[in-house]
C-alpha positions in Angstrom: 10.5 1.4 -14.2 14.0 2.0 -13.5 16.5 -0.6 -13.6 20.0 -1.7 -12.3 20.1 1.7 -10.3 22.0 2.6 -7.3 21.4 1.7 -3.8 21.1 5.3 -2.9 18.6 5.8 -5.8 16.6 3.3 -4.4 16.7 4.7 -1.1 15.1 8.0 -2.9 12.6 6.3 -4.7 11.5 4.4 -1.7 11.4 7.5 0.4 9.2 9.3 -2.6 7.0 6.5 -2.5 6.3 6.0 1.2 3.0 4.9 2.3 1.0 7.2 4.8 0.8 6.1 8.3 -1.9 6.7 10.5 -1.8 7.7 14.0 -3.2 6.9 17.6 -3.6 8.0 21.0 -2.3 5.3 23.2 -1.6 5.2 27.1 1.5 6.5 28.1 1.9 2.8 30.1 2.1 1.5 26.5 4.4 4.2 24.5 7.6 2.6 25.1 9.7 2.7 21.9 6.7 4.6 19.9 7.0 7.8 18.4 5.4 10.9 19.2 3.5 13.0 16.4 3.5 16.2 18.1 5.7 18.0 20.5 4.8 18.1 24.5 4.8 21.0 26.5 4.8 21.1 30.1 1.7 22.0 31.5 3.1 23.6 34.7 6.4 24.0 36.4 8.5 21.0 37.5 8.6 20.7 40.6 5.4 23.0 40.9 7.0 24.2 44.2 10.6 24.3 46.0 11.6 21.0 47.0 14.2 19.3 49.0 17.1 17.7 47.3 18.2 15.5 50.0 16.9 13.9 53.6 18.0 16.1 55.8 16.7 20.2 57.8 15.1 22.7 55.8 16.6 25.8 57.8 15.6 29.7 57.5 17.8 32.6 57.7 19.9 32.6 61.1 20.4 36.3 62.6 21.8 34.7 65.6 25.1 35.4 67.3 25.8 31.5 66.5 24.8 31.2 63.0 25.2 27.2 63.6 22.8 26.7 66.2 19.1 26.3 65.4 16.0 25.8 66.9 13.7 22.9 65.8 9.9 23.8 64.5 7.3 21.6 67.0 4.2 20.4 65.4 5.5 18.9 62.3 5.9 20.4 58.9 5.2 24.3 58.8 3.6 26.5 56.3 6.4 29.2 57.2 9.7 28.6 58.8 10.7 31.5 61.4 14.2 33.2 61.5 16.4 31.0 63.1 14.3 27.8 62.8 14.8 24.3 61.4 12.8 21.6 60.3 12.9 17.9 59.1 12.4 17.2 55.6 12.8 14.3 53.2 14.2 14.3 49.3 11.6 15.5 46.8 9.8 17.3 50.2 7.9 20.4 49.5 10.0 23.2 51.8 8.0 25.4 53.9 8.0 29.5 53.1 11.3 31.0 54.3 13.7 27.9 53.7 16.8 29.5 52.6 18.8 26.0 52.4 18.7 22.6 53.5 21.8 20.8 55.4 22.0 16.6 54.9 21.0 14.9 58.2 24.7 13.3 58.2 26.1 17.2 58.7 24.1 18.4 62.0 24.1 17.1 65.5 20.5 17.2 67.5 20.8 18.7 70.8 17.2 18.4 72.3 15.1 20.9 70.3 18.0 22.6 69.1 20.3 21.7 65.9 23.9 22.2 65.6 25.2 22.7 62.1 28.8 20.7 61.4 29.7 22.1 58.1 29.2 25.8 56.4 25.9 25.7 54.4 25.3 28.2 51.6 21.9 30.1 50.5 20.1 27.7 48.1 22.2 24.4 48.9 20.4 21.3 48.2 16.9 23.2 47.3 15.2 22.3 43.8 13.5 25.2 42.6 9.9 25.5 41.3 10.5 25.2 37.3 14.2 24.3 37.7 13.6 21.2 36.0 11.0 22.2 33.4 9.2 25.6 33.7 5.4 25.9 32.2 5.1 25.8 28.2 8.8 24.6 28.4 9.6 22.0 25.3 9.4 18.2 27.4 9.3 16.1 24.0 9.6 16.9 20.0 7.5 15.4 17.8 9.5 12.6 16.3 11.1 11.9 19.5 11.3 7.8 19.9 9.7 7.4 23.8 12.4 6.1 25.8 12.3 5.0 29.6 13.6 8.3 30.9 10.8 10.0 28.4 8.2 7.7 30.2 9.3 9.1 33.5 9.3 12.9 32.7 5.6 12.2 31.2 4.3 10.2 34.4 6.2 13.2 36.6 3.9 15.8 34.1 0.9 13.8 35.0 0.7 13.2 31.3 -1.5 9.7 30.9 -1.9 9.7 27.1 0.1 10.7 24.1 -0.6 10.7 20.4 1.7 8.6 18.3 2.1 7.1 14.9 0.8 3.7 14.5 3.5 0.7 14.4 3.7 -0.2 10.6 1.9 -3.3 9.5 4.0 -5.6 7.7 3.2 -8.7 5.8 5.3 -11.4 5.0 5.0 -14.0 1.7 7.3 -16.9 1.4 7.3 -17.5 -2.4 9.5 -20.4 -2.7 7.1 -23.8 -2.8 9.9 -25.5 -0.6 9.8 -23.4 2.3 7.9 -24.7 5.3 7.2 -22.9 8.8 9.8 -23.9 11.0 7.5 -25.6 13.0 6.8 -28.5 10.3 9.1 -31.3 9.5 10.4 -31.3 5.9 10.0 -33.8 3.6 12.3 -34.6 1.0 13.3 -31.6 -1.3 11.4 -29.0 1.4 13.1 -26.8 4.2 12.5 -25.0 7.4 12.0 -21.4 7.0 14.6 -19.2 8.5 13.9 -15.6 6.9 10.3 -15.1 8.3 11.6 -15.8 12.0 14.4 -13.8 11.4 13.0 -11.0 9.3 9.9 -10.7 12.2 12.7 -10.1 15.1 14.3 -7.2 12.7 10.7 -5.7 12.0 10.0 -5.9 15.8 13.4 -4.2 16.7 12.5 -1.3 14.3 9.0 -0.6 15.7 7.3 -2.6 13.0 4.5 -5.4 13.4 4.5 -8.8 11.7 0.6 -9.3 10.6 0.8 -12.2 8.7 3.3 -15.1 7.0 1.9 -16.6 4.1 3.5 -19.9 2.7 3.0 -20.9 -0.9 3.6 -24.2 -0.3 0.4 -25.2 0.5 -1.6 -22.1 -1.0 -5.5 -23.1 -1.4 -5.9 -19.3 -3.1 -4.3 -17.7 -5.7 -1.2 -15.7 -5.0 -2.5 -12.7 -6.8 -5.9 -12.8 -4.5 -3.5 -13.3 -1.3 -1.2 -10.5 -2.2 -4.1 -8.1 -3.0 -5.9 -8.9 0.8 -2.4 -8.5 2.1 -2.0 -5.1 0.4 -5.1 -4.0 1.8 -4.3 -4.5 5.3 -0.8 -3.9 5.5 1.6 -0.8 4.7 4.4 -3.0 3.4 4.4 -6.2 2.2 8.0 -8.5 1.7 8.0 -10.9 -1.2 10.7 -13.8 0.2 12.1 -15.7 -2.9 11.5 -15.7 -6.2 13.6 -13.2 -7.1 15.5 -15.2 -10.0 13.8 -18.9 -11.0 14.7 -20.4 -14.2 15.4 -16.7 -15.5 12.1 -15.5 -14.5 11.7 -12.9 -11.2 8.5 -14.5 -9.8 8.2 -11.8 -7.5 8.1 -9.0 -10.0 5.5 -11.2 -12.1 3.2 -11.2 -8.6 3.2 -7.4 -8.6 2.6 -6.9 -12.2 0.0 -9.4 -11.8 -2.1 -7.3 -9.3 -1.6 -4.3 -11.0 1.4 -2.7 -8.7 3.3 0.3 -10.1 7.1 -1.4 -10.4 9.3 1.6 -8.8 12.7 0.0 -9.3 14.2 -3.7 -10.2 17.8 -4.8 -9.8 20.4 -3.2 -7.6 24.1 -4.1 -8.5 25.1 -5.0 -4.9 26.1 -8.1 -3.2 24.9 -10.2 -2.1 21.0 -9.8 -3.3 21.0 -7.9 -6.5 17.6 -9.4 -8.0 15.6 -7.1 -5.8 12.8 -4.5 -6.6 10.0 -3.0 -5.4 6.6 -1.7 -6.2 3.5 0.1 -4.8 -0.2 -0.8 -5.1 -2.4 1.7 -3.3 -1.0 2.8 0.0 0.9 0.0 -0.1 5.0 -0.7 -0.6 5.9 -4.1 -1.6 9.9 -5.4 -1.5 11.0 -8.2 -3.2 14.2 -9.8 -0.9 16.1 -12.6 -1.9 15.4 -15.8 -0.4 18.8 -16.7 0.7 19.1 -16.1 4.3 22.2 -13.7 4.3 21.1 -11.8 1.2 17.5 -11.5 2.7 18.6 -10.1 5.9 21.0 -7.5 3.8 18.0 -6.9 1.4 16.0 -6.3 4.5 18.7 -3.8 6.1 19.0 -2.0 3.1 15.7 -1.3 2.3 12.9 -2.4 4.6 14.5 -1.1 7.5 14.6 2.6 6.3 11.1 2.1 5.1 10.1 1.0 8.6 11.5 3.7 10.5 10.8 6.4 7.9 7.1 5.8 8.2 7.5 6.8 12.1 9.1 9.4 11.5 12.8 8.2 13.0 15.7 8.4 11.2 15.9 6.1 8.1 19.2 5.4 7.5 22.0 3.3 9.2 25.2 5.6 10.5 28.3 5.4 8.5 31.9 5.6 9.9 35.5 4.5 9.0 36.8 1.6 10.6 40.3 -0.4 10.7 39.6 -4.2 9.8 41.1 -6.5 12.0 41.3 -9.4 10.0 41.0 -8.5 6.2 39.2 -10.0 3.2 40.8 -12.1 0.9 38.4 -12.2 -2.2 38.0 -9.5 -5.0 34.6 -8.1 -5.5 33.7 -6.9 -8.8 30.0 -5.4 -8.1 29.5 -3.3 -4.9 29.6 -5.8 -1.8 28.4 -5.4 2.0 30.4 -7.8 4.6 29.1 -8.9 7.6 30.8 -7.8 10.4 31.2 -7.0 14.2 32.3 -3.5 14.7 33.7 -2.2 17.9 35.1 1.0 19.4 38.5 1.2 20.3 40.4 3.9 21.8 42.5 4.4 18.3 38.9 4.3 16.7 36.3 2.3 15.2 37.2 -1.2 14.4 35.5 -4.1 12.5 35.8 -7.9 11.9 34.7 -9.7 8.9 32.5 -12.5 10.4 33.0 -16.1 9.0 30.2 -17.6 6.6 29.6 -15.0 3.7 28.2 -17.1 1.1 24.6 -15.7 0.7 22.9 -19.0 2.0 24.4 -19.0 5.0 23.4 -18.0 8.5 26.6 -17.9 10.4 27.7 -14.6 9.4 24.6 -12.6 11.0 25.6 -14.5 14.5 26.8 -11.0 16.5 26.6 -9.0 13.3 25.9 -4.9 13.8 27.8 -4.0 10.7 28.0 -4.1 7.3 31.0 -3.4 5.4 30.3 -1.5 2.5 33.1 -2.3 -0.2 32.6 0.0 -3.9 33.0 -2.2 -7.2 36.4 -3.7 -8.0 37.8 -3.2 -3.9 39.7 -6.2 -2.2 41.4 -8.2 -1.6 41.4 -6.0 1.7 44.2 -6.5 4.0 44.3 -6.7 7.9 44.5 -3.0 9.3 43.1 -1.5 6.2 40.1 1.4 6.8 36.9 0.4 5.3 33.3 2.3 5.1 30.6 0.7 7.7 27.3 1.0 8.2 26.3 0.6 11.8 23.5 -1.5 12.5 22.5 0.2 15.5 22.7 3.9 15.1 21.0 6.0 12.7 21.2 9.1 10.5 19.3 11.0 8.0 20.9 12.0 4.7 20.4 15.1 3.9 21.0 14.5 0.0 21.2 11.5 -2.3 24.2 9.9 -3.5 25.4 9.7 -6.9 23.4 10.9 -10.4 19.7 12.2 -9.9 17.4 9.5 -10.8 15.3 11.8 -13.0 18.1 12.7 -15.9 
């Protein structure tokens, strides 16, 4: 077990010991947000035949002296146009053979069975060629792509009704503090409503995971050991919330040891939430998160989010940028500190505001928070206008190296 390691070393361990995630076939209609297991290729040209890009008239070659005059084809859309002929077509409509250009409706005048052009037209204008969008065997979507609405449209256009994707990571939450009750229950004296589980459930859903269980210690009728063993058999990730440091004891670590989990690391000198750690039992990763709401959320984004995204083949870590701090921070930090902030892009670059309510027990700093300001040990106070390093909680990147010393030597 590694103790008091750097955040980057913790990331490396979590990546090395990540659980295996199965895959499944889902209908395209249910594939939004899912991650492709394999690269998809075009089975045919898109479009399969030349199409009109506008509502207008398909034009054939014209060798008449008056190149602006065309004879309208009679009897609907012919298989082929003769020289000097034109025929009405709609956007996306298949073009007859012999079409050399399409002219929009607003650029012609109908004169009985004749059509007169009001502007010049060049060969190939407003024609979408066969395979112009995607040719047969072109890569449509690469393995590891997270399917978005545009990808759904592409799959529909190619007639792909099913895709093979990673399963959504299953996550269980265990609230270890016996004085925490579900938010729908009126707390008695000494009890408090659970804010961590709803918040974590929202974060997990945003990252593509699914919360299977929220278990509370306050009304536990089965030993916590049996509960954890059961959850580990049903989930890829279990979050142990609270109990990280009670009366000098670490209840979450003792519980992991009780079920025979391999402890990967314990203690990462950051604020808030330094008394955290990770273990593994079978194919399940266990993460210990602080019970203080703000610290719990910081722990989630630093440890759990990379795991959940990595299981799905997605970039694990948040993008880091340099930003100008708009309002500063009056405190000096001893250990590495993550300050909740709101980042915006300005004409001059990134700017970040330190949000109010930075105590680990307060939820206020997470309202509107989209960034974590990463302050190194011994830094601060931060003056307004000073540049700071920021993690953007809405953008992601893959780290190609581990920062700091190797954990293996």
